[in-house]
VOKOLTI-712376 format. One record per atom (N, C-alpha, C): z, x, y. Coordinates in steps of 0.1 Angstrom, whole numbers, plus 2048, in hexadecimal, padded with zeros to 3 digits. Each point is the difference from the previous one (the first is absolute). Example, Ala and Ser with C-alpha at 12.3 -4.5 7.8 and 13.67 -1.06 7.14 Angstrom:
% VOKOLTI-712376
84E8847C7
8007F780C
80080980C
7F97FC80B
80080980B
8087F880B
% end
This chain:
% VOKOLTI-712376
7168676BB
8067EC805
7F6802808
7FC80880E
7FA7FC80D
7F47F77F5
7F880B7F9
7F47FA800
7FD7FD7F5
8087F47F8
8027F27FA
8017F580A
80880580C
8007F5808
7F17FE807
7F980A805
7F2804800
7FA7F87FE
7FB8047EF
7FE7FB7F9
7FF7EF7FE
80E802801
8047F17FD
7F67F380D
80280A80C
8017F3809
7EB7FF803
7F980C7F9
7F58017FE
7F77F77F5
8097FF7F9
8027F47F6
7FD7EE803
80D801803
8037F3808
7F57FB808
7FC80580A
7F67FD80C
7F08017FA
7FE8067F9
7F28027F6
8037ED7F5
80B8007FC
7FF7F97F7
8017F0806
80680380C
8017F280D
7F27FE807
7F580C804
7F57FE806
7F87FE7F5
8078007F2
7F17FA7F7
8067F27FA
80A7FC803
8077F2801
7F97F280C
7F6809808
7FF7F680E
7F180B801
7F87FF7FA
7F28087FF
7FC7F6804
7FE7F37FD
7FE7F57FB
7FE7F9811
80B806808
8027F680E
7FC80880C
7F77FB807
7F780A80C
80880C802
7FA80880A
7FE80D7FF
80880080A
8017F880E
8067FA80B
80F8057FD
8047FB7F4
8107FE7FC
80A808807
807801808
804807805
80D8057F6
8067F57F6
8098067F5
7F680E7F6
7F77F87FC
7F58097F8
7FE81080C
7FE7FF80A
7FF80C809
80D80C800
8077F6803
80F806800
8028047F4
8017FC7F3
7FF80D7F4
7F980A801
7F0801804
7F48097FF
80D80A807
8057FB80D
80680D809
8098067FA
80B7F87FC
80E8057F5
7FB80B7F7
7F27FB7F6
8018067FC
7FA814803
7FA7F8808
7F480F804
80B808805
80E7FC80A
810807804
8068057F3
8007F67F7
8098097F6
7F780A7F6
7F48047FE
7F780A7FA
7FD80580C
80680780C
7FD80C80D
8108097FF
8067F67FD
8118037FC
8018067F5
7FB7F87F7
80380A7EE
7FB80C806
7F07FF807
7F880E7FD
805807808
809800809
806808809
80C8087FC
8077F57FB
8068067F8
7FD80E7F1
7FB7F97F8
7FC80C7FC
7F980A800
7FA804815
7FE807801
80580B80A
80D7F8803
809806808
80E8077FA
80580E802
80C8077FA
8097F4805
80A8077F7
80D7F57FB
809807811
801809802
80080380F
8027F580C
7F1805802
7FD7F5807
7FF7F1805
7FE7FB7ED
8007F37FF
8157F7804
8048107FC
8137FE808
7FD80080F
7FA803805
80080780D
7F67F1808
7F97F77F8
7F97F080A
80A7F97F6
8078057F8
8097F07FA
80C80280C
80A80B801
8027FC803
802800818
7F6801800
7F77F880E
7FF7F57FE
7FB7FB7F9
7FC7ED7FC
8138007FE
8058047F9
80F7F77FD
8067FE814
80280B801
8067FF813
7F47F580B
7F38037F9
7FE7F4804
7FD7F27FB
8097FA7F5
7FC7F77F9
8127F9808
8088117FB
8107F9808
7FF80080D
7FC80180B
7FE803812
7FE7F0804
7F57FD7F4
7FA7EE804
8097F97FC
8018037F3
8107F1800
80B807809
80780C7FF
80D7FE80D
7F97F880B
7F3802805
7F97FC811
8017EE7FE
7FC7FB7F5
8017F37FD
80C7FE7FB
8078027FA
8107FB7FD
8097FE80B
7FF81180C
8057FC80C
7F77F980A
7F77FC801
7FA7F6809
8037F97FC
8007F77F6
8067EC7FE
80C806804
80A8097FA
80A7FC803
8087FE810
7FA80A809
80480580B
7FA7F580D
7FC7F47FB
7F77FA80B
80D7F2803
7FD80A80D
8107F980C
8057EE7F9
7F77F57FD
8007F67FF
8058017F0
80180A7F9
8088037F2
80C801805
80480A80B
80C806800
8077FB80C
7FD7F6809
8037FE80C
7FB7FA803
7FF7EE7FB
7FB7F97FE
8027F780E
7F77F7809
8027FD810
8057F27FD
7FF7FA7F2
8097F5803
80A7FD802
80880E7F7
80C8037FC
80380380E
7F780B804
808801812
8027F580A
7FA7F27FA
8027F9809
80A7F47FD
7FA8047F7
80F7F17FA
80C8017FC
80580D7FB
80B8077FE
80780780D
7FA80A80A
805808804
8077ED80F
7F3808800
8007F4812
80A7F17F9
8047FB7F7
8057F27FE
81380E802
8008077F4
80B808802
805803810
7F4807808
80A7FF80E
8037F7800
7F67F4800
8057F080B
80B7F87FA
80980D7F4
80A7F57FA
7FD7F57F7
7F17FC7FC
8027F67FA
8017FF7ED
7FF8147FC
8057FF7F5
80D803801
8067FB7EE
80F8027FB
7FD80E7F7
80B8037FF
8048097F4
7FB7FF7F6
7FF7EF7F9
7F98017F2
7ED7F9804
8037FA80D
7EB7FF802
7F88127FF
806805802
7FD80E807
8028077F0
8077FD7FE
7FF80A7EF
7F77F87F5
7FF7F2803
7F67F87F6
7ED800805
80080780D
7F480480A
7FD80E7FB
8078067FC
7F880E7FE
8008037EF
8067F87FA
7FD8007F1
7F67FA7FC
7F57F980E
8007F67F7
7F1805805
80280C806
7F2806806
80080D804
7FC8037EE
809814801
7F6804805
80380B805
7F780780C
80B80E800
7F6812801
80A809804
80A7F9807
7F97F5810
80B7FF80A
8077F6803
7FD7FC7F4
80A7F27FB
8108057F9
7F78087F7
80E8117FD
809801805
7F880880F
805808810
80C7F77FE
7FE7F0807
8047F7804
80B7F57F6
7FE8067F3
8097FB7FC
80D8057FD
7FE80D7FF
80D80C7FE
80B7FA812
7F97FD806
80C7FE80A
8047F17FE
7F27F67FF
8087F07FB
80A7FF7F7
7FE8077F4
80A8007F4
812802806
80080A807
80B804806
8057FA810
7FC7EE7FF
8017FD80F
80F7FB7FE
7FF80280C
811800805
80580C7FF
7FF80B7FC
80680C7FE
7FD806810
80880B802
7FF80C808
7F08067FF
7FC80180D
7F7802804
7FB8157FB
80C7FF7FC
7FF8127FD
7F98017F2
8057F57F7
7FE7FF7F4
7F37FD7FE
7FC7F3806
7F07FB806
7F280E801
80980B807
7F6809804
7FE8097F9
80A8007F4
80480C7F9
7F17F67F0
8047F4802
7FC7FC7F4
7EB7FD801
80380080D
7ED7FF807
7FB80B7FA
80A809809
7FA813801
7FF8067ED
8027F87F3
8018047F8
7F87F77F6
7FA7F2805
7F37F8800
7F3804807
7FD80A806
7FA80780A
7F680A7FC
80E8077F8
7FC8107FE
7F67FD7EF
8067F27FB
7FE8007F2
7F17F5802
8017FB80A
7F07F9800
7F980A808
803809806
7F4810804
80180B7F4
8058007F6
7FA8087F5
7FB7F77FA
7FD7F37FB
7F97FE7F9
7F17FE807
7FF7FB80E
7F580280C
7F980E7FB
80980B802
7F780B801
7FC8067EC
80A7F57FA
7FA8047F1
7F08037FB
7F98087FD
7EF8047FC
7FD80780D
80480580B
7F6801809
8038147FA
80E8037FD
7FA80E801
7F68047F5
7FD7FC7FB
7F67FF7F2
7F680280B
7FA7FB807
7F5805806
80381080B
80B802802
80280D803
7FB80C7F5
8087FE7F5
8058067F2
7EC803800
7F97F37FE
7F17FF7FE
80080F808
7FD7FC811
7F880880B
8088107FA
8088037F9
80480B7FF
7F78027F7
7FD7FE7F6
7FF8057EF
7F17FC7FE
7F97F8805
7F37FC7FF
7F8812806
801801808
7F980F804
8038097F6
80F8057FB
7FD80A7F4
7FD7F87F9
7FE7F67F7
7F27FE7F9
7FA804800
7F87F9809
7F6807806
7F8812800
80A805806
7FE80E7FF
8038037F0
80A7FE7F5
7FC8067F4
7F47FC7FA
7F87F1805
7FA7FE7F7
7F480A805
7FA803811
7FB806807
7FF8107F5
807805801
80380E7F9
7FC8007F2
8017F47FA
8018077EE
7ED7FA800
7FD7F5804
7F2801809
7F680B7FF
80A80B80D
7F780D804
8058087F7
8077FE7F5
8038087F8
7F48047F3
8017F3800
7F17FE7F4
7F8807808
7F97F880D
7F3803802
7FE8127FF
80E806806
7FC8127FB
8007FF7F4
8047FE7F8
8018067EF
7F07FC801
7FC7F7800
7F57FA800
7EE80A802
808802814
7F5806805
7FE8147FA
80B7FE7FC
8048127FA
7FD80C80D
7F58047FE
7FC80B80A
7F77F980C
7F57F57F9
7F97F7803
80A7F980D
7F77FF80D
8057F880E
8027F07FC
8087FC807
8047EB804
7F77FD805
7F47F17F9
7FE7FA809
80C7FC80A
7F87F8809
80A7FD80C
8017F07FB
7F57FA7FB
8077F07FA
80B8027F7
80580C7FA
80A8007F5
80D808808
7FF80380D
80A804804
8007F0807
7FB7F8804
8037F2808
80B7F97F3
7F78047FB
8057F27F4
8128067F7
7FF8107FE
80E800804
8097FF80E
8017FA80A
8017FE809
80A7F2802
7F87F87F1
8047F2805
80A7F97FF
8078077F7
8107FB800
80380480A
80280F804
80780380C
7FE7F480A
7F67FB804
7FB7F980D
8067EE7FE
8008007EF
8047F07FD
8127FE802
80280F800
8107FF7FE
800801812
7FE809804
8057FF80E
7FB7F6806
7F47FA7FE
7FF7F2808
80C7F27FA
8028007F8
80E7F57F5
80B806806
80580D805
80D800806
7FF7FD810
7F4801806
7FC7FB80E
80D7F57FD
7F17F97F6
7FF7ED804
8117FF7FD
8088047F8
80A803801
809800805
7FD80C805
80E7FE811
8007F1804
7F27FF804
7FD7F6809
8027F57FE
8037F97F3
8027F67F9
813800800
80480C7FD
80E803800
8037FF80F
7FA80380A
8087FF812
8007F17FE
7F47F17FE
7FD7F9806
80D7FB7FE
8017FC7EE
80B8017FB
80E7FD807
80680C803
80D801802
7FF7FC80F
7F780280A
7FE7FA80C
8097F3800
7F47F47F2
8047F7803
8107FC7FC
8078087F5
8078007FB
811804807
7FE807809
80B80880E
7FD7EE80B
7EF7F57FF
8017F8809
8077FB7F5
8007F97F8
8097F57FB
80C8017FA
804812805
8137FD7FD
80480180F
7F97FE80B
8027FF806
8017F2804
7FD7F9800
7FA7F0801
8127F77F6
7FF8097F5
80C8017F5
80F802809
7FD809809
812806804
7FF7F780C
7F57FF806
8037F280A
8027F07FA
7FE8007FA
8057EF7FB
80C8037F8
80480A800
80A8037F4
811800813
7F7807806
80A7FE80E
8047F3805
7F57FB801
7FB7EC808
80C7F97F2
7FE8007F7
80B7F97F6
80A804801
807807806
80D8097FD
8057FB80D
7FB80280A
8037FC809
7FF7EA804
7F27FF7FE
8087F07F8
80C7F87FC
8018097F1
80B8007F9
80B7FC808
8038107FE
80C80580E
8067F780C
7F37F4803
8027FA813
8047F07F8
7FC8037F1
7FF7EB7FA
8118077FD
8048067FB
80B8017F4
80B80A80B
7FD7FB80E
80A80F80A
8107F47FC
8078067FD
80B7F9802
80E80780B
8057FA808
80A80380A
80C80C7FB
80380C80B
8078037FA
80A800800
8118047F0
8087F680B
807807809
8087F7809
806809809
80B8047FE
80A803809
8108077FE
8067F480E
80C7FB7F7
8087F380D
80580C80D
7F97F8809
803804810
811804801
80880B807
808806800
8067F180D
80D7FC7FE
8057FD80A
80580680F
7F67FE80C
80180280B
80C806802
80180F809
80C80580C
8027F2806
80A7FE804
8087FC80D
7FD80A80C
7FB7F2806
7F880B80C
80C7FF80E
80280B806
8087FB80C
7FC80580B
8007F7809
7F9806812
80E805804
7FD80580C
80C80780E
8017F8802
810800809
7FF7F0802
8097F47F8
7FD7FF7F9
8047F77F6
80F8037FC
8077F5801
80C8027F9
7FF8017ED
80B80B803
8018067F0
80F7F27F3
7FB8027FB
80A7F27F6
80F80D803
80D7F37FC
80E808803
7FD8117F1
808805807
80180F7F7
8078017FA
8038027F7
80C7FF7F2
805811802
80C7FE801
8008147FD
8097FD7F2
7F880A7F5
8038027F6
80E809804
8078027F5
80B808801
7FD80A7FA
80980E804
7F780C7FC
80F80A7F9
8038077F7
8088017FA
7FC811801
80B801802
7FF80E808
80F8067F7
7F980B7FF
80D80C7F8
80B803808
80B8037F7
80980380A
8048157F7
7FF80880D
80580C7FC
80F8017F8
7F780E7F3
80A7FF7FC
80C806806
8107FF7F9
808800807
80380B804
80680A806
80580C7FA
80E8017F9
8008077F3
8107FF7FD
80780C80A
80D7F97FC
80A80C803
8058047FD
7FE8057F1
7FD80E7F9
7FD80E805
80280B7FE
7FC80A802
7F08057F8
7FA803805
7F18017F3
80280B7F7
7FD8067F9
8058087F8
7F980F801
7FC803806
7FD80F807
80980180F
8067F7803
80F80480F
80980D7FA
% end
């Protein structure tokens, strides 16, 4: 299958070069087609001469490099500060909310019209406008966790590549060294051949080092942006709670007890009749035991 693809690329490049042969030699399109044809022919020759195990090792390293490049580019684009916590949102929303210039409806409309991770964290509190602060904190905490997970997405791919690429390179180097030992037999092995055998291992270790460094860079950026979202959520909760503060219900005041000063005349004292129980009259009859 790969042979057919390479042959098709070479044929297309040659046909394109023949079609534009009448144009000046310095044309960039013609030169690009010729270089593409040379690269395709070189890849085809290398594929024919390389054993299957070594092709698998080099293919695995190429796949790791392509996957790491795509993951890094995607995360760098998504983790831009103005895309996660826009400055316009902080200035126009948070400051106006603290100043009391936004009510619940206006704040809700503003967050929905400016979608971003920061707006979604603030929206979790705005949607519960007028509710207790504990409910606001719980909603903002859930929104912050969700957005933090989205920020960390695909960052772990670089860590996996950093662990896998050296192993793939070591596997390829062992296969190449095994092939060289079989071909050499009892004779010595050239130093150039040994250097070529160490090529996959060197590429794998280098790819692992680069992937680990990029993973640390992206993890640091995710941590910094997560802290900014946390502070934004806390400020939004405080602003909403202060705006919708309701006075706590007060109990009715009890009637004050009368205060009597020493020396002041008291009112008339009314004596309440007390009922005294009369003692039981003794009976004149003799007791039973007499």
